[in-house]
Backbone as a ProteinNet text record, in pm:
[ID]
protein_1_A
[PRIMARY]
MASWISITPKLERGLNIVTRMDSSKFRLLVNRICQSLQSSIDTKVFSEEEEEKLLVSLDLTKDELILLLDTITSIYTQAACNVVKPSVMETVLKDNFKTDDEKVSIFTNAWMTYGKGIVENLRQKSIFPTQVKDINWCLNVQSSSSTIAKDARPVALLQLGLTGDTKSTLTVEFDEKQLTDLYHNLEKIQAQLDALK
[TERTIARY]
935.7	898.7	901.6	936.8	945.6	807.2	791.8	660.8	629.6	728.7	701.3	692.2	728.5	723.6	662.6	580.5	519.6	606.2	665.7	751.2	664.4	627.1	540	624.3	566.3	639.9	682.6	597.6	631.7	753.2	755.7	869.6	996.7	985.4	1102.5	1155.4	1064.5	1107.8	1179.6	1127.4	1192.1	1329.9	1342.3	1471.5	1573.5	1525.9	1616.9	1678.3	1599.7	1650.9	1751.9	1721	1812.8	1947.9	1947.3	2070.2	2157.7	2093.6	2168.3	2228.6	2181.1	2222.9	2362.5	2424.8	2551	2523.9	2605.5	2581.3	2582.8	2672.5	2678.2	2552.1	2502.4	2378.6	2259.3	2263.4	2154.8	2148.5	2264.4	2269.9	2205.2	2239.6	2181.7	2030.3	1985.3	1843.2	1767.5	1820.5	1756.4	1749.7	1858.1	1858.9	1755.3	1742.7	1643.9	1501.6	1475.5	1342.3	1312.4	1409.5	1389.4	1366.1	1439.3	1418.3	1276.9	1230	1095.2	990.2	1010.4	916.2	913.6	1024.4	1034.8	955.1	941	870.7	727.1	699	562.6	545.5	438	411.6	340.7	264.9	178.1	243.1	345.5	399.5	493.5	508	602.7	743.8	830.9	969.1	1043.8	1021.1	1092.5	993.3	1034.7	954	967.1	885.5	891.6	1030.5	1083.2	1215.2	1323.5	1315.2	1413.7	1401.3	1278.8	1259.2	1322.9	1310.9	1373	1525	1583.1	1727.9	1767.5	1682.1	1710.2	1707.4	1614.4	1606.2	1738.9	1797.9	1925.4	2038.1	2042.7	2151.2	2154.8	2036	2030.1	2013.5	1996.8	1977.7	1859.8	1743.7	1622.1	1510.6	1411.7	1290.8	1200.7	1098.4	1004.5	938.3	894.8	830.5	925.6	1051.9	1151.1	1176.4	1182.8	1205.2	1088.3	967.1	848.9	850.2	883	889.4	998	1113.3	1222.8	1182.4	1124.7	1083.1	974.7	879.1	772.8	829.2	927.8	989	1058.3	1140.3	1213.2	1114.8	1017.3	916.8	838.9	801.6	724.7	803.1	930.8	1013.4	1017	1039.6	1048.6	912.3	807.9	674.1	633.1	659.4	626.5	711.9	837.7	924.9	873.3	827.1	775.2	645.1	557.6	429.9	451.8	560.6	589	697.8	747	852.4	964.7	1026.9	1129.1	1262.5	1331.4	1465.1	1564.6	1668.6	1766	1827.8	1856.7	1916.8	1820.1	1690.8	1589.7	1577.1	1578.4	1570.5	1686.5	1806.2	1924.6	1915.3	1874.2	1861.7	1759	1643	1536.5	1579.3	1642.8	1687.8	1791.9	1884.7	1987.3	1926.1	1830.9	1773.3	1671.2	1599.5	1487.2	1505.4	1598	1615.7	1736.3	1723.1	1834.3	1913.8	1982.9	2065.7	2194.3	2293.6	2424.2	2425.4	2527.7	2539.4	2552.5	2614.2	2631.2	2495.5	2405.3	2270.9	2192.4	2208	2143.5	2195.1	2324.8	2385.4	2330.7	2310.3	2255.8	2113	2031.2	1894.5	1896.1	1979.1	1983.3	2036.5	2143.6	2200.8	2102.1	2032.4	1932.4	1819.8	1781.9	1676.7	1722.2	1850.4	1902.4	1900.7	1928.7	1933.9	1795.2	1706.6	1578.5	1456.9	1476.8	1363.7	1273.6	1332.4	1251.6	1163.1	1219.2	1143	1031.3	1058.8	956.8	841.9	875.3	771.8	687.3	753	679.5	587.8	637.1	555.1	435.5	457.4	348.9	244.4	288.6	193.8	102.9	154.5	76	-30	-10.2	-101.1	-212.4	-332.7	-448.1	-470.3	-522.3	-554.9	-689.4	-760.9	-891.8	-879.6	-931.5	-916.5	-998	-1111	-1194.6	-1184.2	-1161.2	-1146.4	-1234.3	-1276.1	-1354.5	-1256.6	-1276.9	-1189.2	-1260.4	-1393.5	-1467.6	-1604.5	-1654.3	-1786.9	-1865.6	-1984	-2078.8	-2203.9	-2273.3	-2392.3	-2499	-2620.6	-2729.8	-2833.7	-2910.3	-3014.1	-3148.2	-3232.9	-3368.2	-3467.4	-3564.8	-3670.3	-3801.8	-3858.2	-3986.9	-4093.7	-4164.2	-4263.1	-4394.8	-4485.8	-4613.4	-4687.9	-4769.3	-4849.9	-4996.6	-5080.4	-5223.7	-5278.7	-5213.4	-5262.8	-5207.9	-5086.6	-5027.1	-4995.1	-5060.7	-5056.9	-4920.3	-4855	-4731.4	-4618	-4585.9	-4479.4	-4363.2	-4257.4	-4137.2	-4025	-3981	-3877.4	-3749.6	-3644.1	-3516.4	-3447.3	-3392.8	-3319.6	-3187.1	-3076.9	-2944.9	-2903	-2851.1	-2797	-2646.2	-2571.9	-2426.5	-2389	-2312.8	-2264.2	-2113.6	-2071.3	-1931.4	-1865.3	-1760.9	-1681.9	-1580.8	-1590.7	-1507	-1402.1	-1283.5	-1179.5	-1131	-1078.2	-1027.3	-993.2	-1044.4	-1023.5	-1092.2	-1210.4	-1282.6	-1333.5	-1361.7	-1418	-1569.5	-1634	-1779.7	-1828.3	-1959.1	-2017.9	-2119.4	-2135.4	-2233.2	-2313.2	-2443.3	-2528.9	-2599.1	-2589.7	-2648.4	-2745.6	-2862	-2964.8	-2974.7	-2977.9	-2986.3	-3102.9	-3175.7	-3271.3	-3195.2	-3261.9	-3192.7	-3124.2	-3190.2	-3131.7	-3009.8	-3021.7	-2910.2	-2789.5	-2816.5	-2708.8	-2640.8	-2719.5	-2664	-2578.8	-2625.8	-2548.3	-2416.2	-2420.7	-2299.2	-2200.5	-2251.1	-2166.8	-2098.2	-2174.4	-2116.5	-2011.9	-2037.2	-1938.6	-1811.5	-1825.8	-1708.3	-1628.6	-1699.3	-1631.7	-1551.7	-1607.6	-1536.4	-1411.3	-1425.3	-1310.8	-1202	-1241	-1143.4	-1073	-1147	-1087.4	-984.6	-1016.7	-922.2	-798.9	-816	-700.9	-613.3	-676.9	-600.6	-522.5	-579.2	-511	-386.5	-380.9	-264	-144.5	-167	-58.8	33.2
-1749.7	-1617.5	-1617.4	-1504	-1489.1	-1480	-1538.8	-1537.8	-1404.1	-1327.2	-1203	-1081	-1094.2	-978.1	-1016.4	-928.1	-947.6	-876.4	-952.1	-894.2	-865.8	-740.4	-696.6	-630	-611.1	-539.1	-398.8	-331.8	-198.5	-205.8	-306.4	-323.9	-352	-433.2	-464	-339.3	-253.5	-128.2	-40	-37.5	38.4	-16.4	-147.9	-209.6	-183.1	-166.3	-128.6	8.7	98.4	230.7	216.6	129.3	104.7	58.1	-32.1	-87.8	20	120.4	227.3	327.7	330.8	434.4	412.7	524.1	521.3	468.3	375	308.7	404.2	501.3	592.7	679	725.2	803.1	713.9	590.6	497.2	469	452.2	426.3	541.7	664	781.5	787.3	757	758.5	653.9	532.4	423.9	457.7	509.7	546	653	751	858	801.4	713.4	652.4	568.7	490.2	405.8	490.1	599.7	689.3	745.9	778.8	832.3	726.1	603.4	493.8	459.1	481.6	453.7	554.5	675.5	777.9	798.4	780.5	799.4	732.4	653.3	582.5	673.8	770.4	848.7	969.8	1024.7	1149.5	1124.5	1227.6	1219.5	1222.5	1143.8	1136.3	1265.5	1318.3	1437.5	1548.9	1671.1	1787.1	1807.6	1894.2	1923.4	1977.3	2064.6	2122.4	2013.6	1922.2	1813.2	1720	1695.8	1610.9	1674	1805.4	1875.7	1858.4	1868	1848.8	1705	1609	1468.1	1441.4	1503.8	1485.8	1520.9	1631.8	1676.4	1584.7	1557.5	1478	1335.4	1275.2	1135.8	1123.8	1236.6	1239.3	1150.6	1178.4	1102.2	1196.3	1139.7	1215.9	1210.6	1294.9	1297.9	1160.5	1099.4	967.1	860.5	866.8	769.6	785.8	909.6	934.1	880.4	907.9	857.8	705.7	643.5	496.9	443.1	508.9	466.9	474.7	587.3	604.1	503.6	480.5	381.8	241.1	209.4	75.8	49	142.8	125.4	117.8	208.4	208.9	78.5	29.7	-94.4	-214.2	-220.6	-332.8	-334	-218.3	-213	-230.5	-180.5	-197.7	-344.8	-411.7	-554.2	-636.6	-598.7	-669	-650.4	-529.1	-501.5	-576.2	-580.8	-651.4	-800.1	-853.8	-995.9	-1023.3	-919.7	-927.1	-1021.3	-979.9	-1059.8	-1045.8	-1156.2	-1153.3	-1102.2	-1032.3	-978.2	-1085	-1202.1	-1306.9	-1354.1	-1361.7	-1400.3	-1290.6	-1166.1	-1054.6	-1060.8	-1081	-1084.7	-1197.4	-1315.4	-1429.9	-1403.2	-1351.7	-1324.9	-1216.4	-1112	-1005	-1055.7	-1138.9	-1192.7	-1286.5	-1369.5	-1470	-1412.8	-1309.2	-1262.6	-1126	-1045.9	-912.3	-911	-841.4	-830.8	-705.2	-711.3	-598.7	-652.8	-567.7	-613.6	-637.2	-709.8	-748	-626.8	-520.3	-401.7	-339	-333.7	-278	-368.8	-499.8	-594.8	-573.2	-551.7	-526.9	-397.8	-294.2	-167.4	-189.2	-259.7	-291.2	-366	-468	-554.2	-480.3	-403.7	-330	-226.1	-159.4	-61.9	-133.5	-252.8	-329.4	-370.9	-409.9	-447	-326.2	-209.2	-87.8	-34.8	-28	40.4	-52.7	-179.8	-271.9	-277	-285.6	-295.6	-171.9	-54.9	69.2	78.1	31.3	33.8	-59.2	-178.2	-274.4	-217.6	-158	-100	13.3	97.3	208.2	156.1	52.4	-6.5	-69.9	-128.7	-188.8	-84.2	37.4	144.1	198.9	174.8	230.5	131.7	182.2	100.8	108.3	0.1	0.7	66.4	94	157.2	305.4	392.1	535.4	587.6	523.7	567.3	465.1	512.2	424	470.9	375.4	407.4	445	564.1	610.7	620.6	623.9	642.5	577.1	518	456.3	504.7	556.1	591.1	507.5	478	395.8	436.2	395.5	409.4	302	267.9	166.8	233.9	223.9	278.9	164.6	179	78.8	148.9	103.9	159.7	83.8	152.9	85.1	69.1	6.2	-24.6	103	88.2	201.2	171.3	262.8	242.2	131.8	104.9	-0.2	-136.8	-142.9	-272	-264.9	-352.5	-343.7	-374.6	-484.2	-525.2	-542.7	-438.7	-444.4	-356.6	-418.9	-346.1	-391.4	-301	-334.9	-258.6	-329.7	-260.7	-231.5	-114.1	-73.4	-10.9	-64.5	-9.7	85.7	198.6	296	304	278.2	293.1	413.2	503.8	618.7	601.2	584	558.9	689.7	726.9	843.5	800.2	853.2	811.8	917.5	871.5	962.6	913.4	1000.8	972.1	1104.9	1130.2	1260.8	1369.5	1336.8	1428.6	1350.7	1420.7	1355	1358.7	1246.4	1240.1	1135	1126.8	1024.2	945.9	822.8	733.7	671.1	682.7	624.6	502.6	391.6	266.3	217.6	169.5	121.7	-29.9	-99.1	-244.6	-287	-388.9	-451.1	-561.3	-634	-732.9	-841.4	-893	-998.8	-946	-827.9	-770.4	-743.9	-697.4	-671.5	-801.2	-905.3	-1036.4	-1090.3	-1076.3	-1120.5	-1044.5	-914	-832.9	-882	-907.7	-955.3	-1087.4	-1181.8	-1312.2	-1296.1	-1206.8	-1183	-1119.6	-1028.5	-969.5	-1073.2	-1166.9	-1276.4	-1362.6	-1390.6	-1469.8	-1395.8	-1266	-1186.6	-1188.1	-1171.2	-1172.6	-1306.9	-1415.1	-1549	-1565.6	-1514.1	-1523.3	-1438.2	-1320.1	-1235.7	-1300.6	-1364.2	-1433.4	-1550.4	-1616.6	-1730.2	-1688	-1562.5	-1512.4	-1484.4	-1466.9	-1431	-1546.4
-1400	-1350.1	-1197.6	-1143.7	-998.6	-937.7	-820.9	-756.5	-689.7	-650.9	-579.2	-669.3	-795	-883.7	-1017.6	-1070.4	-1201.4	-1304.5	-1393.3	-1495.6	-1618.3	-1631.1	-1739.2	-1848.8	-1967.2	-2072.2	-2027.5	-1949.8	-1899	-1806.5	-1718.6	-1628.4	-1708	-1811.7	-1894	-1964.3	-2012.7	-2075.8	-1972.7	-1850.8	-1744.8	-1711.7	-1712.9	-1683.5	-1794.1	-1916.4	-2025	-1997.7	-1941.9	-1905.6	-1791.4	-1694.1	-1582.9	-1636	-1732.5	-1788.2	-1852.7	-1914.4	-1981.9	-1884.1	-1761.3	-1666.2	-1610.2	-1574.3	-1502.1	-1360.9	-1314.7	-1185.8	-1067.1	-1067.7	-952.1	-944.5	-1059.2	-1059.9	-1023	-1070.6	-1040	-890.3	-827.3	-682.2	-604.2	-642.1	-575.3	-596.1	-717.1	-748.8	-667.6	-662.6	-587.6	-438.9	-384.4	-241.8	-211.1	-298	-277.4	-281.8	-377.4	-388.6	-266.1	-220.9	-101.8	23	36.6	150.8	148.4	29.8	16.3	48.8	-0.1	27.6	176.5	242	384.7	467.4	414.8	491.1	446.2	317.4	268.8	133.9	121.6	-3.2	-103.6	-56.8	-143.9	-209	-147.7	-199.6	-316.2	-399.6	-510.7	-454	-516.1	-470.3	-502.1	-621.4	-666.1	-698.2	-669.9	-707.9	-859.1	-915.5	-1059.4	-1097.4	-1012.1	-1037.8	-1036.3	-938.6	-930.8	-1051	-1095.7	-1214	-1337.1	-1350.2	-1463.7	-1459.5	-1341.6	-1327.8	-1359.7	-1318.2	-1348.2	-1498.5	-1568.8	-1714.4	-1780.9	-1736.4	-1793.1	-1746.4	-1616.9	-1559	-1614.4	-1629.1	-1674.4	-1825.6	-1893.7	-2038.7	-2080.5	-2018.4	-2045.9	-2089.7	-2159	-2189.1	-2066.2	-2064.7	-1951.5	-1933.9	-2044.2	-2037.1	-1985.6	-2029	-1981.4	-1832.3	-1786.1	-1643	-1560.6	-1604.2	-1532.9	-1529	-1642.4	-1648.6	-1555.6	-1554.4	-1466.5	-1319.8	-1278.5	-1138.4	-1101.9	-1192.3	-1167.5	-1155.5	-1239.2	-1236.7	-1103.6	-1060.2	-934	-817.2	-815.7	-709.5	-708.3	-825.7	-836.4	-782.1	-814	-765.8	-613.3	-552.1	-406.1	-339.2	-401.3	-344.5	-347.6	-460.4	-469	-372.1	-359.6	-264	-121.4	-89.8	44.4	69.1	-30.6	-14.3	11.3	-42.5	-26.8	75.8	141.8	243.3	194.6	85.7	19.4	91.8	108.7	168.7	64.8	108.5	13.1	-78	-23.6	-106.4	-215.4	-182.2	-280.4	-385.8	-342.1	-436.7	-534.8	-482.3	-568.2	-670.5	-626.3	-716.9	-826	-787.8	-885	-983.1	-934	-1023	-1122.2	-1075.7	-1165.3	-1268.8	-1224.3	-1313.9	-1412	-1373.2	-1454.5	-1518.4	-1469	-1523.6	-1616.1	-1726.3	-1820.7	-1787.4	-1676.8	-1634.6	-1573.4	-1562.8	-1515.6	-1364.5	-1320.8	-1179.4	-1087.6	-1135.6	-1051.8	-1018	-1114.9	-1090.7	-995.5	-1012.2	-921	-780.2	-768.3	-637.7	-576	-657.3	-608.1	-556.9	-635.9	-591.8	-458.5	-450	-331.7	-208.9	-225.6	-111.9	-57.9	-147.9	-103	-29.4	-74.9	-7.4	132.5	145	277.5	371	317.5	398.8	433.6	334.8	352.9	357.7	329.1	317	439	556.5	678.8	696.2	671.9	683.2	580.4	458.3	353.3	389.7	439	479.1	592.5	692.5	805.6	760.9	672.5	623.3	544.1	465.8	387	478.3	587.5	683.1	746.3	762.6	823	728.8	599.5	499.5	468.3	464.6	429.7	279.7	222	79.6	54.9	161.1	149.2	181.4	92.7	115.9	234	264.7	375.7	488	609.4	724	838	920.7	1040.1	1151	1208.1	1315.6	1450.1	1448.2	1572	1557.6	1665.1	1663.6	1785.3	1760.2	1866.1	1843.4	1950.8	1935.2	2035.8	2004.2	2099.5	2068.4	2168.7	2154.5	2176.9	2078.7	2088.3	2096	2182.2	2191.6	2159.5	2051.1	2012.3	2088.8	2172.5	2256.6	2180.7	2246	2181.9	2145.3	2047.1	2001.6	2026	1992.5	2013.7	1924.2	1811.2	1721.3	1755.9	1804.3	1840.8	1989.2	2064.1	2209.5	2269.7	2232.9	2300.1	2199.4	2130.3	2030.6	2077.9	2123	2164.1	2071.9	1986	1888	1919.2	1963.5	1986.2	1851.6	1840.4	1720.9	1767.1	1712.9	1745.7	1634.7	1675.3	1581.1	1602.8	1496.3	1501.3	1416.7	1473.9	1399.1	1382.5	1257	1225.7	1182.7	1252.1	1213.1	1108.7	987.8	875.7	845.5	809.3	763.3	628.8	553.8	419.9	358.7	238.1	176.2	258.7	312	399.6	519.7	628.6	745.8	733.6	764.2	756.9	856.3	870.3	956.5	876.2	916	854.8	967.5	960.9	1063.4	1004.4	1076	1030.3	1137.8	1093.6	1185.4	1173.9	1288.1	1291.9	1379.8	1333.6	1425	1499	1585.2	1668.8	1586.3	1483.4	1399.7	1322.6	1264.3	1188.8	1279.3	1399.9	1494.2	1537.3	1557.2	1592.1	1478	1353.1	1236.7	1227.3	1250.4	1247.8	1354.4	1472.9	1581.9	1544.7	1487.7	1449.9	1339.2	1245.3	1139.8	1194.9	1290	1352.9	1431.8	1495.7	1567	1469.6	1351.5	1249.6	1202.9	1179.1	1135.6	1242.3	1368.3	1477.4	1486.8	1468.7	1473.8	1361.2	1242.8	1131.3	1155.2	1211.7	1244.8	1350.8	1450.4	1554.3	1498.1	1396.2	1335	1258.8	1215.4	1142	1231.6	1361.5	1453.8	1479.5
[MASK]
+++++++++++++++++++++++++++++++++++++++++++++++++++++++++++++++++++++++++++++++++++++++++++++++++++++++++++++++++++++++++++++++++++++++++++++++++++++++++++++++++++++++++++++++++++++++++++++++++++++

């Protein structure tokens, strides 16, 4: 089995549909999917109207078309996540997929053409739906009260501006120890990120 792609029963069923397809139509379909993956991972590749035309043109059922589009998208997404070289892709497709050499060539040529753009677009996308876009902070010092003579407790307030489906804010309160722990954890994360470069 290939290390960069998971060959599941669903993927195999999708590849059976690929094998039945006319190569010229398959080439156009793959190029359109790759162009879409290069510009946006989240949007649908085809509109409802275009899907209806594809059903007739490719002589497929709705379920077969969905499986076909998912299969092609999955192959390129997995290749992008693993930054697969075209020669490795070609070898793995020939060795593990039950499809003809022409279809393998179409997959590989499209990867050579669009692969870099797909990888770059995927890098821009976060796997987390909510992200921190802005941070505001303030430091409050609670001074002594009439019951406790010399109690000064610093408290840091961090207000995180979040984006995702909706924009919101989250306010978090830290005492000195919690803030120090957060700082040390952020230093560890930065060290690990620096080690990846």
